[in-house]
C-alpha positions as CSV (number, residue, x, y, z in Angstrom):
1,P,87.0,106.0,110.4
2,V,90.4,104.7,109.7
3,G,92.0,101.9,109.9
4,G,93.0,98.8,107.0
5,P,96.1,98.5,106.1
6,L,97.4,102.1,106.3
7,E,96.6,101.9,110.2
8,G,98.8,103.3,112.6
9,T,101.2,104.9,109.3
10,E,102.9,107.9,110.0
11,T,101.1,111.5,108.6
12,V,101.7,114.8,107.8
13,A,99.4,117.6,106.6
14,V,100.7,118.4,102.8
15,K,99.3,121.9,101.6
16,I,98.7,122.7,97.6
17,T,99.1,126.3,97.9
18,G,96.0,128.1,97.8
19,K,94.2,125.0,96.0
20,T,93.7,121.7,99.3
21,S,95.4,120.3,101.5
22,Y,96.2,117.0,102.6
23,T,96.8,114.4,105.3
24,A,99.3,112.1,103.8
25,Y,100.7,108.9,105.3
26,V,104.4,109.1,104.5
27,A,106.5,106.7,103.0
28,D,109.7,107.4,103.7
29,T,111.4,103.3,104.2
30,A,111.9,100.7,101.5
31,E,109.5,99.0,102.6
32,T,106.4,101.7,103.3
33,S,107.5,103.0,100.0
34,E,107.0,99.6,98.1
35,L,103.8,98.7,99.6
36,G,102.5,102.3,98.6
37,L,98.6,101.9,98.5
38,M,98.7,98.6,97.1
39,N,95.4,96.9,98.3
40,V,93.6,100.1,99.5
41,T,90.3,100.3,98.5
42,E,88.4,103.9,98.5
43,S,87.3,103.3,102.0
44,D,90.8,102.7,102.7
45,L,91.7,106.5,101.7
46,P,88.7,109.3,101.8
47,A,89.2,112.1,100.0
48,D,91.0,114.4,101.8
49,R,93.7,111.4,102.3
50,G,97.2,110.8,100.3
51,M,100.3,109.4,100.7
52,I,103.5,111.3,100.0
53,F,106.5,108.8,98.9
54,V,110.1,110.7,100.5
55,F,113.6,110.6,98.4
56,D,116.4,111.5,99.9
57,H,117.6,113.5,97.0
58,D,115.9,114.9,93.8
59,R,116.2,111.9,91.0
60,L,114.1,110.3,88.3
61,L,111.3,108.5,89.9
62,S,108.9,105.6,88.3
63,F,105.6,104.5,89.7
64,W,103.6,101.9,88.4
65,M,100.4,100.7,89.7
66,R,101.2,96.6,90.4
67,N,98.5,95.2,93.2
68,T,96.7,98.5,93.5
69,I,92.9,98.1,93.5
70,I,91.9,102.3,92.9
71,P,92.7,104.8,90.2
72,L,94.9,107.2,91.9
73,D,96.6,110.7,90.8
74,I,99.9,111.1,91.4
75,A,102.2,114.3,91.5
76,Y,105.9,114.3,91.2
77,I,107.6,117.5,93.5
78,R,110.7,118.7,93.7
79,S,112.6,119.7,96.8
80,D,111.4,123.2,96.7
81,G,107.9,122.1,95.8
82,T,107.5,122.6,92.6
83,I,105.2,119.9,90.9
84,V,106.6,119.1,88.0
85,K,104.0,116.2,86.7
86,T,101.0,114.9,87.7
87,Y,99.4,111.8,85.9
88,T,96.0,110.1,87.0
89,M,96.9,106.0,87.1
90,E,95.5,103.1,86.1
91,P,94.4,100.3,88.7
92,L,96.7,97.2,88.6
93,N,98.5,98.9,85.4
94,E,102.4,98.0,85.3
95,M,103.0,100.6,83.1
96,G,105.8,102.6,84.5
97,Y,104.7,106.6,85.0
98,S,107.1,108.7,84.6
99,S,108.7,111.9,86.6
100,I,110.2,113.2,83.5
101,E,112.1,115.3,85.4
102,P,114.1,115.1,88.8
103,A,111.8,115.1,92.2
104,R,112.4,114.3,95.4
105,F,109.1,113.3,96.6
106,A,105.7,112.0,95.2
107,L,102.2,112.6,96.4
108,E,98.9,110.1,95.4
109,V,95.4,110.4,96.1
110,R,92.5,109.2,94.8
111,A,91.9,109.4,91.1
112,G,90.0,112.5,90.4
113,Q,91.1,114.9,93.1
114,F,94.0,116.8,90.8
115,A,91.7,117.6,87.9
116,Q,88.8,119.0,90.7
117,W,90.9,121.3,92.6
118,G,92.8,122.3,89.1
119,I,96.0,120.8,90.5
120,K,98.4,121.1,87.7
121,E,102.6,120.9,86.3
122,G,104.1,123.9,88.6
123,D,101.6,124.5,91.0
124,H,103.1,124.8,94.5
125,V,103.3,122.1,97.4
126,E,104.4,123.6,101.0
127,L,106.4,120.1,102.7
128,P,106.8,120.1,106.6
129,A,110.4,120.0,107.5
130,E,110.5,116.9,108.6
131,L,109.7,115.1,105.4
132,F,113.4,116.3,104.8
133,N,115.0,114.7,107.5
C-alpha cells in the first residue's frame, strides 16, 4: 500500500529502454523538488517506484541527501532522454552529487536498482510528454 509522505503525489510511467520501468512521483514545483524523498522509508518507496524531478531546461544539476534516510540511485537525464550521469547516494550525505553535464530531469530510485538492471550513462529513458509542459 502506498501512503506516507508520497500519498496524493502525481505519478507517471518512466521506462528505461530495454531495461525496466518505474512508476515515478513527479516533483515539478519548487516545493516538491525541495522535499523530494526526504523522510521517505523503504516501505514508502517500493522497488518499482521512484521520483522524477523536472526542470524547465537542461542545466547543471546537483542533488544532496539532506533529511533523506534511505540510500538512493540517481540518474541525471538530458531533454533527449539520454542518461548523462548516475550515482548511488548515501543517506543524510550533504555532499553535492553533480550531473557533470547539463540535464533537465533527475530520476531517483532505491539504491541498488541501477546495478540490478544494468542502468548506466548513455542509456535512454522514455519520458512522458506531460513532463515537458
